[in-house]
C-alpha positions in Angstrom: -21.2 48.2 63.3 -17.6 48.3 63.7 -16.6 46.7 60.9 -18.6 49.5 58.9 -16.9 52.1 60.5 -14.0 50.9 59.9 -14.2 50.1 56.1 -15.6 53.4 55.8 -12.7 54.9 57.7 -10.1 53.5 55.2 -12.1 55.4 51.9 -9.9 57.7 51.2 -8.1 60.2 53.4 -9.3 62.7 55.9 -8.1 65.9 53.9 -9.3 64.7 50.5 -13.0 64.4 52.4 -12.8 67.4 53.4 -11.8 69.2 50.3 -15.1 67.1 48.8 -17.3 68.6 51.4 -16.2 72.4 50.7 -15.9 71.8 46.5 -19.8 70.2 47.1 -21.0 73.1 49.3 -19.4 75.6 47.1 -21.2 74.4 44.0 -24.4 73.8 45.8 -24.4 77.7 47.3 -23.3 78.7 43.7 -26.1 76.9 41.9 -28.6 78.3 44.6 -27.3 81.6 44.0 -27.8 81.8 40.2 -30.9 80.3 40.7 -32.5 82.7 42.2 -30.9 85.3 40.4 -32.1 83.7 37.2 -35.5 83.0 39.0 -35.9 86.7 40.2 -35.1 88.1 36.4 -37.4 85.4 34.0 -39.5 83.1 36.6 -39.2 79.5 36.7 -39.1 79.4 32.4 -35.8 81.1 33.1 -34.4 78.7 35.3 -35.7 75.5 33.2 -33.7 76.8 30.2 -30.8 77.9 32.3 -30.6 74.1 33.6 -31.1 72.9 30.0 -28.2 75.3 29.1 -26.6 73.8 31.9 -27.0 70.6 30.5 -26.2 70.9 27.2 -22.5 72.3 28.2 -22.0 69.5 30.3 -22.9 67.1 27.7 -20.8 68.9 25.0 -18.0 68.8 27.6 -18.0 65.0 27.8 -19.1 63.9 24.4 -15.6 64.1 23.0 -14.0 62.2 25.9 -17.1 59.2 25.0 -15.7 59.5 21.2 -12.0 59.1 22.4 -13.1 55.6 24.6 -14.8 54.1 21.7 -12.5 54.7 19.0 -9.6 53.7 21.0 -7.4 51.0 19.9 -7.9 48.6 23.1 -11.5 49.0 22.9 -11.7 48.0 18.9 -9.4 44.9 19.7 -11.5 44.0 22.1 -14.8 44.0 20.0 -12.8 42.2 16.7 -13.8 38.4 16.4 -10.1 37.4 16.0 -9.6 39.7 19.5 
């Protein structure tokens, strides 16, 4: 039990954990508020469409980074037969 406590206390500082908790709480609150607003206006179909829109935005945000990673010189050298 003591070993676990020591290991978990060495991962990150206290202030970064508190900041992460604050961001998680704020994001959850904002998501709940928006979900209730959309549900009040458009019902479950609206909530589903809203979540699909957010997922598409997240995917569009991450795709450029994925392509940059796959096209990086270090990645292409590692996959070549001579490298």
